[in-house]
C-alpha positions in Angstrom: 78.6 103.9 125.7 82.0 103.9 125.1 85.0 106.2 127.0 84.7 108.6 124.5 81.1 109.3 125.3 79.6 111.3 122.0 82.7 112.9 121.3 83.4 110.3 118.4 79.6 109.2 117.6 79.7 111.0 113.4 76.6 109.1 112.5 74.9 110.3 115.0 72.9 107.5 116.0 73.2 107.5 120.1 75.9 104.4 119.7 80.1 104.3 119.3 80.7 101.7 116.2 84.1 100.6 115.6 85.3 102.9 113.4 84.4 105.5 115.6 86.0 104.2 118.7 88.8 103.7 116.7 89.2 106.7 115.7 89.1 108.0 119.0 92.0 105.9 120.1 93.8 107.1 117.4 93.4 110.5 118.0 95.0 109.7 122.0 97.9 107.5 120.7 98.8 110.7 118.6 98.5 113.2 121.0 100.4 110.9 123.5 103.0 110.6 120.9 103.0 114.8 120.7 103.7 115.1 124.3 106.9 112.1 124.1 108.6 113.8 121.4 108.5 117.2 122.2 107.6 117.7 125.6 104.5 120.6 125.1 100.9 119.1 124.9 100.9 120.4 121.2 101.4 124.4 121.1 102.9 124.2 118.0 101.9 127.1 116.5 
């Protein structure tokens, strides 16, 4: 099981492969950058 559970298990095989894990880490990095730049949590609507 990965740190994201099955959230990024795109092929629904019950395992998170390296591509799926990298997508999760990229999302976390993007969210962290958004918060650092604006001071909010992506409430840009």
